[in-house]
N, C-alpha and C positions, 0 to 999 in steps of 0.2 A: 546491643553486644552480637557478635556474629557467631552463629550456632556452629559449634566445633564438627556437628556431623555434617555441616553442610558446606562450610568452607575451612575445612581440615589445614589448608594451607596457610590461613591467617597467622596462626599462633607461630608458625615457622618463618613468616615474612612479613613482619609487623611493619618494614620499610616500604613496603608494594601493597598498598590497599586496595579492596575493590569499593569501586565509589558508585551510586547512583546518581545520575543528573535527571533533572524532573524540571522542562520547561514550563512554566506557568503562568497564566494569565486570568487574574479573575476567577480564583478556583477556592476562593474562602470556605466553600463547603466541604470541600473533600480533601484539599491540601495536607491537613492535620492527620488526617486518617493513612492516607498514602505515606507520608512521611515515615507514620510509627511503625506502617507494617513492613516498609521495607527497610527499615534500621535492624530489623531481626536477621535480616541474610547479606548484608553490607556493613564495610566498617565505616562508611563516612556516606553523608546524603547532601546534595547540593542541588539548591532549587535557583534553579535562574527567573525571578522575578520580572516579566517584560512590561514593565510599565503599568501592574495592576493598579486598581483604583479601588479596590476594595481591601479587605485586612489578610490578602494571600501570605504576604512578608513575614506579618507579623506572627500566624498562625503557624507558619514552617519555622520558625524560629523557635516558638515555643514547643514544637514537637521534636525539636533536638535535629533540625536541619541547618547548614549554613546557607545563607540566603547573599545571592549575587543579585543586584538591581543592576537595572537598565530602562533607558528609554525604550517604548513601545517600538520592537524592530522587527518581530514576526518570528516565526518559529527558528529559523534558518540562523539567526542572530544568536538567538539566547543558547542553541545547541553548539556554536561556535564558541561564545563565551564560557559555557559548562564543560564543554570537552578540554578549553584550554587551560582552566583551572585544574580539571583532574588529571591533565599531563603533567601540570606544574607540580601537582603533588605524587607525581611517581606512581598512578596508578597501575595495577597489573590488568585490570580489567575494567569495563563501564559498563553500566546496565541502565539504558534509558527507558523511561517509560513515562506516560503523561499523568498530569496532575487533578483528572477529571474524574478519576475512580472508577474508569472504565477497563483498564486493564486490573489485574489482581498480583498482586507483590507476592503471592505465594509461590506464584510460577516463575520467580526469580531463578533460584536453584537450576531448573530445567534449562533454562538460557545459559547459565554461566558454564555446565557442566561440558560442554563440548570446546570450549575456550581454554577452560582448566587444563582438559587431556589433549591441548595442541592439536586439535581437528578441524578446527575453522577459527577466522579472523573477523568474523562477522555472524552472529548469530539470528534469526529474525522469528520472533514468536507469530506463528501464522494463525490466524482464525478461521480457516479452510482446512483443516486436518484432522477433522474428527471429533474434536470436544465440543459440547452444546453450548451454545451462545441463543440470543435473543437479537439477535442481529436484522434489523428490518430486511424484509426480500428485496425493498427497492435501492437499499443501500448495497445489499450484496452485489446486487447487478452492476452497480457504477464501479465497486471496488476491483469485480472483475474487469470490467473494461477496463481500467485505468492500469490494471495490473497487465493486461494480455499488451496493452499499447507499451507500455514500460520495459516486458521483458524483450521485446521487437526490437526495441530502440535501442536499449541499453545492450542486447546481446546476453545476458545475464537473467535466467530463467529464476522467477521463485513463485509461489502459490499466491503469496499477499505481499505485495510490492509496499504497499499504504501501510504495513503497519508500522506504528510507531515506538512498539515493546522491542527491544533489542539489546545484543551485549557485544562489547567490543572487546578486541585483544588489544595488547599492548601496542602492537603494530599498524593495527587498522586505526587505534587512537591517533597516531603519529601522523599518519596521513589522510585522514579525515580532514575536510577545510571546504566548508557547503559556500557555493557562490549564488545558490536558490535564494530567494525572497520568496516569505510565504509557506507554501504547505507541498513543496514539490520536493522538499531535502530528503524523504525517503526513497524517492526516485533517482533523487542525484547519488546518492550511496550505491547505486547497482552501477551507475556509469563510473565511479571509481574504482569500485570492484574488477571492472573490468581495466581499467587503464592502471590499476597498480597490483594485477594477478594477484586478487586476495580469495581467499575460499571461504566460500557461504554454507552453511547449514540451516534448517528451520525446524522448528520444534512445536509443537500445537500449544495454543495457550486458550484460556477462557477468557470473555471479553463481557460485560456488561451496557448493555444501553438503555437506561431508565429513567435517562434526563432529557429534556428537553433541547434540542439542537440551538448552538449555540449561534450559527452562522449557516446562511441559505445554501443548502446542499449543492444545488446548481453553479451557484457562484463559485463554491469552494472546489467543485470538480472542474469549471472551467479554468480556476486558477492552477492548479494542478496538470490539465493539459497544456496550457500556455506554458508553464516550467518545464515540462518534458521536451516539448518543442525546440525551447531553448536550448534544453541540455544537448538533443541530438545535432544541433548545429554548432555546438561548443565542442563535444567530444567525440561525436562522429560525423564530421563535415562531408566525409566522400559518401557515407550512406544517405545522409539527408540532402545533398544536391544531388547526388547520384541517382537516387530513385526520383525525385523530384525532377531532373533531366530527364532521363528515362520517360516516366511517364508523359512529358510534355513532346517527347519526339513522338509518341505513339500514336496520342490523339493527334498529332499537325499529320502523322501519315495515314492515319484513317480517315482525316479530311480529305487528305490530298487524294486518296484513294476514291473517296465521293466525287471529288474534282472530275477526276478523270472518267469516272462512269457516267457522269451526267453529259461530261462532251462528247463521248462516243454514243450514247443514245441520243440528245439532241442539238448536237453540234454545236453549244453553248457552253460559255466558259463563265463559270461561275465566280466569278474576280473578288467578289468577300469573303468568300471561303477559302479560296486559295490563298487570299494574303493571310488569312488566319492560321490556316497550316501552315506554311511559309515561315509565320513569325514563331509558331510554336516551336517550331524544328529548330528554329535560329536558339530561341530560349534555350529551351532544352539541351544544344550542343553546349552552350556558354554555361550553364549550370551544372553540366557534368566537368569541366575542364576548371571550373571553379570549386568543384569537390576535391578534384585530383590537386590543385596547387596548394589550398587550404589541409587538407592531409597531409603533404609533404611539409607543409610548413609545420604541423603540428609534431608529424613524427620527429623533425629535424631539431624543436625545441625541447620535447621530451627526451633527447639524448643528451643534450648540455648539461 
């Protein structure tokens, strides 16, 4: 049951529930506890079982969640299915959290509050806003690096771009459809925020990292990095190709200056370096024009 003091609107708008969406893959150790705690603050819990090979789905149902089963397709596919189901149920707001126990469901009201008063379309639970956590130092460094890259690439600044603990308004719910594969879905949200002119806020959350990692952190970070680069090319082609083109031209000009300096000093033409410089300048010009063309096409398609 929803606590009246937490979500007072629930009694007044039974047709517009608050729904928690939890993507889960082999989370039998924690999923029942997460579902039970989340049910204290939301009207309905949807667990998207991403092809688990353990008792995740059964335990989630036993704890009171509705389970959506899908073949293993990754987090983005799980979130797309979960959000589509929440939208079909006319959700007033959606809370996203992980099923591995690292998020504290008691923080759900903190994430929902800005949504309920209309101050934000997306609220991100930030691990870096002062609340204590046992996050390993190496993990903090990696998260800050990915956050910095996502902020620059998307043009939307957040302190924790990789946090999976979030709340979405009804408007954001209707506009969030992810094309990412794997774990770059949180980064994609920032690109969608910019694309649809949505308002984002952050609130502090507590996290717990007491369990052994399920995946290689380097491979995970590389997957997110690859996803961010793909998102830049897809959502901000002028930035992606333009920046690449400018860098290529600057390197080409620097090499060209070196060729000229060498010729003035020794009357000898560094032909190989000169060809590289010319090639880089040509590539840079083509990259810039490619970015302009793709940006124009994207702007035209967005207006239709």
